[in-house]
C-alpha positions as CSV (number, residue, x, y, z in Angstrom):
1,M,0.0,0.0,0.0
2,I,2.8,2.4,0.9
3,Q,4.5,2.2,-2.5
4,R,1.2,2.6,-4.4
5,M,0.4,5.7,-2.5
6,A,3.7,7.2,-3.2
7,D,3.4,6.2,-6.8
8,V,0.0,7.8,-7.1
9,R,1.4,11.0,-5.6
10,T,4.4,11.2,-7.9
11,D,2.3,10.2,-10.9
12,H,0.3,13.4,-10.2
13,D,3.5,15.5,-10.0
14,E,2.8,16.5,-6.4
15,T,5.5,16.8,-3.7
16,Q,4.9,15.6,-0.2
17,R,4.6,19.3,0.9
18,Q,1.9,19.9,-1.7
19,L,-0.1,16.8,-0.7
20,A,0.3,17.6,3.0
21,S,-1.1,21.1,2.4
22,A,-4.1,19.8,0.3
23,L,-5.0,17.3,3.0
24,G,-4.3,19.4,6.1
25,Y,-1.3,17.3,7.3
26,H,2.3,18.1,7.9
27,Q,5.0,17.1,5.3
28,V,6.8,15.1,7.9
29,Q,3.8,12.9,8.5
30,I,3.4,12.2,4.8
31,A,7.1,11.2,4.7
32,R,6.6,8.8,7.6
33,Y,3.7,7.2,5.9
34,E,5.6,6.8,2.7
35,T,8.6,5.3,4.4
36,G,6.5,3.0,6.5
37,K,7.5,4.5,9.8
38,N,3.9,5.2,10.7
39,A,0.8,3.5,9.3
40,P,-1.7,5.9,7.7
41,S,-5.0,6.3,9.4
42,I,-8.3,5.5,7.9
43,D,-9.1,9.3,7.8
44,Y,-5.8,9.8,5.8
45,L,-6.7,7.0,3.5
46,I,-10.1,8.4,2.7
47,K,-8.7,11.9,2.2
48,F,-6.0,10.5,0.0
49,C,-8.5,8.5,-2.1
50,R,-10.8,11.5,-2.6
51,H,-7.9,13.9,-3.4
52,Y,-6.5,11.7,-6.2
53,R,-9.8,10.0,-7.1
54,V,-8.3,6.5,-6.6
55,S,-9.9,3.5,-5.1
56,A,-8.9,2.2,-1.7
57,D,-9.2,-1.3,-3.1
58,Y,-6.3,-0.5,-5.5
59,L,-4.2,1.1,-2.7
60,L,-4.8,-1.9,-0.5
61,G,-4.0,-4.3,-3.3
62,L,-7.3,-6.0,-3.3
63,P,-8.2,-8.0,-6.4
64,K,-11.0,-6.7,-8.6
65,D,-12.8,-10.1,-8.6
66,Y,-13.8,-10.2,-5.0
67,D,-17.5,-11.0,-4.6
68,W,-18.7,-8.3,-2.3
69,P,-21.5,-5.7,-2.5
70,R,-20.3,-2.4,-3.9
């Protein structure tokens, strides 16, 4: 998940500082998430997904063929 989040951010040409500002976090916290020193909270995950319009399933590495209600 951590690598996918970093990849999504860099694919959108945003720095950690820009992402932190957009989501209301400090850049140091974003760096800790991306290095795996801290685990992102659910609140952060939701904000991240909304900001980049990306699925949490993708970030979590869940397969598309799971049979669950959507």
